[in-house]
C-alpha positions as CSV (number, residue, x, y, z in Angstrom):
1,M,12.9,16.8,-17.2
2,K,14.2,16.0,-20.7
3,K,17.2,18.2,-20.4
4,L,18.2,16.4,-17.2
5,A,18.0,13.0,-18.9
6,I,20.0,14.3,-21.8
7,S,22.7,15.9,-19.6
8,V,23.1,12.7,-17.6
9,S,23.4,10.6,-20.7
10,L,26.0,13.0,-22.2
11,A,28.0,13.2,-19.2
12,L,28.4,9.5,-18.8
13,A,29.0,9.2,-22.5
14,L,31.9,11.6,-22.4
15,C,33.5,9.4,-19.6
16,A,33.6,6.3,-21.8
17,P,36.9,4.8,-22.9
18,A,38.1,6.0,-26.3
19,T,38.3,2.5,-27.6
20,H,34.5,2.3,-27.7
21,A,32.7,4.1,-30.5
22,I,29.6,5.8,-29.2
23,D,26.5,6.3,-31.3
24,F,25.5,9.7,-29.9
25,G,22.3,9.9,-32.0
26,S,21.1,6.7,-30.5
27,L,22.3,7.7,-27.1
28,L,20.4,11.1,-27.5
29,N,17.2,9.2,-28.4
30,K,17.6,7.0,-25.3
31,G,18.0,10.1,-23.2
32,L,14.7,11.4,-24.5
33,D,13.0,8.1,-23.8
34,A,14.4,8.2,-20.3
35,G,12.9,11.7,-19.9
36,K,9.5,10.4,-20.9
37,K,9.8,7.7,-18.3
38,L,10.6,10.2,-15.5
39,Q,7.7,12.3,-16.6
40,E,5.3,9.3,-16.3
41,A,7.0,8.4,-13.0
42,N,6.2,11.8,-11.6
43,K,2.6,12.0,-12.8
44,D,-0.2,12.3,-10.2
45,Y,-2.9,9.8,-10.8
46,T,-6.4,11.1,-10.9
47,Q,-9.0,9.8,-8.4
48,E,-10.6,7.8,-11.2
49,E,-7.2,6.2,-12.1
50,E,-6.5,5.4,-8.5
51,I,-9.9,3.7,-8.0
52,Q,-9.2,1.7,-11.3
53,I,-5.8,0.5,-10.1
54,G,-7.3,-0.6,-6.8
55,E,-10.2,-2.4,-8.3
56,A,-8.0,-4.3,-10.8
57,A,-5.4,-5.3,-8.0
58,T,-8.3,-6.5,-5.8
59,A,-9.6,-8.7,-8.7
60,G,-6.1,-10.1,-8.9
61,F,-5.7,-10.8,-5.3
62,L,-9.2,-12.5,-5.0
63,G,-8.4,-14.7,-8.0
64,A,-5.5,-16.2,-6.0
65,S,-7.2,-16.1,-2.5
66,P,-11.0,-16.2,-2.8
67,L,-13.6,-14.3,-0.7
68,H,-14.8,-16.0,2.5
69,A,-18.1,-17.8,1.9
70,D,-19.9,-16.4,5.0
71,A,-22.1,-13.6,3.5
72,N,-23.0,-12.3,7.0
73,L,-19.3,-11.9,7.8
74,Q,-18.7,-9.9,4.6
75,R,-21.6,-7.7,5.4
76,Y,-20.5,-7.1,9.0
77,V,-16.8,-6.2,8.0
78,N,-18.0,-4.1,5.2
79,R,-20.5,-2.2,7.4
80,V,-17.8,-1.5,10.0
81,G,-15.4,-0.4,7.4
82,K,-17.8,2.0,5.7
83,W,-18.7,3.5,9.0
84,L,-15.1,4.3,9.6
85,A,-14.6,5.6,6.1
86,L,-17.5,8.1,6.6
87,H,-15.5,9.6,9.4
88,S,-12.4,9.9,7.3
89,E,-11.2,12.8,4.9
90,R,-12.3,10.8,1.8
91,P,-15.7,9.5,2.5
92,D,-16.7,9.8,-1.2
93,L,-14.6,7.0,-2.4
94,P,-16.2,3.7,-3.4
95,W,-15.1,1.9,-0.2
96,T,-15.2,-1.9,-0.2
97,F,-14.0,-4.1,2.7
98,S,-13.5,-7.8,1.8
99,V,-12.6,-10.8,3.9
100,M,-10.3,-13.3,2.1
101,D,-10.6,-16.9,3.1
102,T,-7.0,-17.6,4.3
103,E,-5.5,-18.5,7.6
104,T,-2.7,-16.0,6.9
105,I,-2.8,-13.1,9.3
106,N,-2.9,-9.9,7.3
107,A,-4.8,-6.8,6.2
108,F,-3.8,-4.3,3.6
109,A,-5.2,-1.4,1.5
110,L,-5.2,-0.9,-2.1
111,P,-5.7,2.4,-3.9
112,G,-9.1,3.9,-4.3
113,G,-10.9,2.5,-1.2
114,Q,-10.3,-1.3,-1.6
115,V,-9.4,-3.0,1.7
116,L,-8.6,-6.6,2.2
117,V,-8.5,-8.4,5.6
118,S,-7.9,-12.2,6.2
119,S,-10.2,-14.5,8.0
120,G,-7.2,-15.7,10.0
121,L,-6.7,-12.4,11.5
122,L,-10.4,-11.9,12.3
123,K,-10.4,-15.1,14.2
124,R,-7.7,-13.7,16.6
125,L,-9.2,-10.3,17.3
126,A,-11.3,-9.9,20.5
127,S,-13.8,-7.1,19.8
128,E,-15.3,-4.8,17.1
129,S,-13.0,-1.9,18.5
130,E,-10.0,-3.9,17.5
131,L,-11.5,-4.8,14.1
132,A,-12.2,-1.0,13.8
133,G,-8.6,-0.2,14.6
134,V,-7.2,-2.5,12.0
135,L,-9.6,-1.3,9.3
136,A,-9.1,2.3,10.2
137,H,-5.3,1.8,9.7
138,E,-6.0,0.7,6.2
139,V,-8.4,3.5,5.6
140,A,-5.7,5.9,6.6
141,H,-3.4,4.5,4.0
142,V,-5.9,5.2,1.3
143,V,-6.9,8.6,2.7
144,K,-3.1,9.7,2.6
145,R,-2.6,7.9,-0.8
146,H,0.4,6.0,0.7
147,Q,0.3,3.3,-2.0
148,I,0.1,5.8,-4.8
149,Q,3.2,7.5,-3.2
150,A,4.9,4.1,-3.2
151,I,4.0,3.4,-6.8
152,Q,5.4,6.9,-7.8
153,S,8.6,6.2,-5.9
154,A,9.2,2.8,-7.4
155,A,8.5,4.2,-10.8
156,R,11.0,7.0,-10.4
157,G,13.5,4.4,-9.2
158,D,13.0,2.2,-12.2
159,A,13.1,5.2,-14.6
160,Y,16.5,6.2,-13.1
161,K,17.7,2.6,-13.2
162,S,16.7,2.4,-16.9
163,I,18.7,5.4,-17.8
164,G,22.0,3.9,-16.5
165,T,21.1,0.5,-18.0
166,D,20.3,2.0,-21.4
167,I,23.6,3.9,-21.5
168,A,25.6,0.9,-20.3
169,S,23.9,-1.1,-23.0
170,E,25.0,1.4,-25.7
171,K,28.6,1.5,-24.4
172,M,28.8,-2.3,-24.5
173,R,27.0,-2.4,-27.9
174,G,24.3,-4.6,-26.2
175,G,21.2,-5.2,-28.3
176,G,17.8,-3.8,-27.4
177,V,16.8,-1.4,-24.6
178,A,16.8,-2.7,-21.0
179,G,13.7,-1.8,-19.0
180,Q,10.1,-1.0,-20.1
181,A,8.5,2.4,-19.9
182,L,5.6,2.5,-17.6
183,K,2.2,1.8,-19.3
184,P,-0.3,4.6,-19.1
185,F,-3.4,2.6,-18.4
186,A,-4.3,1.9,-14.8
187,L,-5.4,-1.7,-15.4
188,D,-2.0,-2.6,-17.0
189,L,-0.2,-0.9,-14.2
190,A,-2.0,-2.7,-11.6
191,G,-1.4,-6.1,-13.5
192,N,2.4,-5.3,-13.5
193,L,2.5,-4.4,-10.0
194,L,0.7,-7.6,-9.0
195,K,3.2,-9.8,-10.9
196,D,6.0,-8.0,-9.1
197,G,4.5,-8.5,-5.7
198,F,4.4,-4.8,-5.1
199,F,1.4,-4.6,-3.0
200,L,2.7,-7.1,-0.5
201,R,5.9,-5.2,0.0
202,P,6.3,-3.1,3.3
203,L,5.8,0.6,3.2
204,D,8.0,3.1,4.6
205,R,8.0,2.8,8.6
206,G,7.1,6.5,8.8
207,L,4.0,6.0,6.6
208,E,2.9,3.0,8.8
209,Y,3.2,5.0,12.0
210,E,1.3,8.0,10.3
211,A,-1.5,5.4,9.4
212,D,-1.6,4.2,12.9
213,R,-1.9,7.7,14.4
214,M,-4.7,8.6,11.8
215,A,-6.4,5.2,12.5
216,V,-6.8,6.1,16.2
217,V,-8.3,9.4,15.3
218,I,-10.7,7.9,12.8
219,A,-11.8,5.1,15.2
220,T,-12.3,7.6,18.0
221,R,-14.4,9.9,15.7
222,S,-16.6,6.8,14.8
223,G,-17.3,6.1,18.5
224,Y,-14.9,3.2,19.1
225,D,-12.4,2.8,21.9
226,P,-9.3,4.6,20.9
227,Y,-7.2,1.6,22.2
228,G,-8.7,-0.8,19.7
229,L,-5.7,-0.8,17.4
230,A,-3.4,-1.1,20.4
231,G,-5.4,-4.1,21.4
232,A,-4.8,-5.8,18.1
233,M,-1.1,-4.8,18.2
234,Q,-0.9,-6.5,21.7
235,M,-2.5,-9.6,20.4
236,L,0.0,-9.7,17.4
237,S,3.0,-9.1,19.6
238,Q,2.0,-12.1,21.9
239,Y,0.7,-14.5,19.2
240,K,2.7,-17.7,18.8
241,G,1.4,-19.5,15.8
242,D,2.8,-21.8,13.2
243,G,4.2,-19.0,11.1
244,D,0.9,-17.7,9.9
245,A,1.6,-14.4,11.4
246,A,4.6,-13.9,9.2
247,S,2.7,-12.1,6.5
248,V,1.6,-9.2,8.6
249,M,5.1,-9.1,10.2
250,S,6.7,-8.8,6.8
251,T,4.5,-6.0,5.5
252,H,4.4,-3.8,8.7
253,P,6.8,-2.8,11.5
254,S,6.8,-5.0,14.5
255,P,3.8,-4.8,16.8
256,T,6.0,-3.7,19.8
257,D,7.5,-0.8,17.9
258,R,3.9,0.3,16.7
259,L,2.7,0.0,20.3
260,A,5.4,2.3,21.5
261,E,4.5,4.9,18.8
262,I,0.8,4.7,19.5
263,E,1.5,5.2,23.2
264,K,3.2,8.4,22.5
265,F,0.1,9.6,20.6
266,M,-2.7,8.5,22.9
267,P,-2.7,11.5,25.3
268,S,-3.8,13.8,22.6
269,V,-6.7,11.6,21.7
270,E,-8.1,10.2,24.9
271,S,-9.9,13.4,25.8
272,R,-11.9,13.1,22.5
273,A,-13.4,9.7,23.3
274,K,-17.0,9.9,24.5
275,Q,-18.5,6.6,25.8
276,P,-16.1,4.5,23.5
277,Q,-17.5,1.1,22.5
278,L,-15.6,-2.2,22.6
279,L,-18.6,-4.2,21.3
280,E,-17.1,-7.6,22.1
281,A,-20.4,-9.5,22.1
282,R,-21.4,-8.1,18.7
283,Y,-18.1,-9.0,17.3
284,K,-18.2,-12.6,18.6
285,Q,-21.8,-12.9,17.2
286,N,-20.7,-12.0,13.7
287,V,-17.1,-13.5,13.6
288,K,-17.7,-17.2,14.4
């Protein structure tokens, strides 16, 4: 990895105009620093680090948007979420499902088993099977470590960007090194990602569709109607609010596109459903 960074640095340096005097010693050190950044960007976080990142990020979100005050609602959503997580490939994570007190319509997962859902979204779902579909989608993101993949991808992009920036700064005799190396501690990393709005950015569409497919499987395994997620997508596709659906639309593909992808997958799952449950009455009793 270091050899790659050094070779890139030297190749660009040799292309510099002769009128600029290049400090090759300084440039070599910058190449070594860039190699370290690339190594950190490609590191695979341990499960413990993943959990710490998620817990720190959750604390940050809840500092800006507090938990809903209804303790019964919190217990209910947490119970449904943990039941789904038990039927996933990572049941051992310290799963926590929290309801944020906001009319914004959204739900999202953080690394390590932290899932946040808005009270605004809960108000507009019709049954526990729809809630299960939504939560199972977020469980799937955690199971597949999609957020960790996105963190690594962003870090690699920042590392490569910093290589070019550092070399350009050297050629222009700019002062200081542009870009900061990633900090090794999970809590610092989570703080930086929160400041950057990282966790509210959309994931790759392919990852979202993968999470939808896995969500249908997890919900079906857990005894819910496999069409629960589709029902939630149908609601979102038809909802005409005052812009409060903008958040979920900005962080996920359109509900119409997601419905089309789910429909392709349903035949392989329908046969596994045994007495699937909608549980509309229980949902309405707990989500007032």
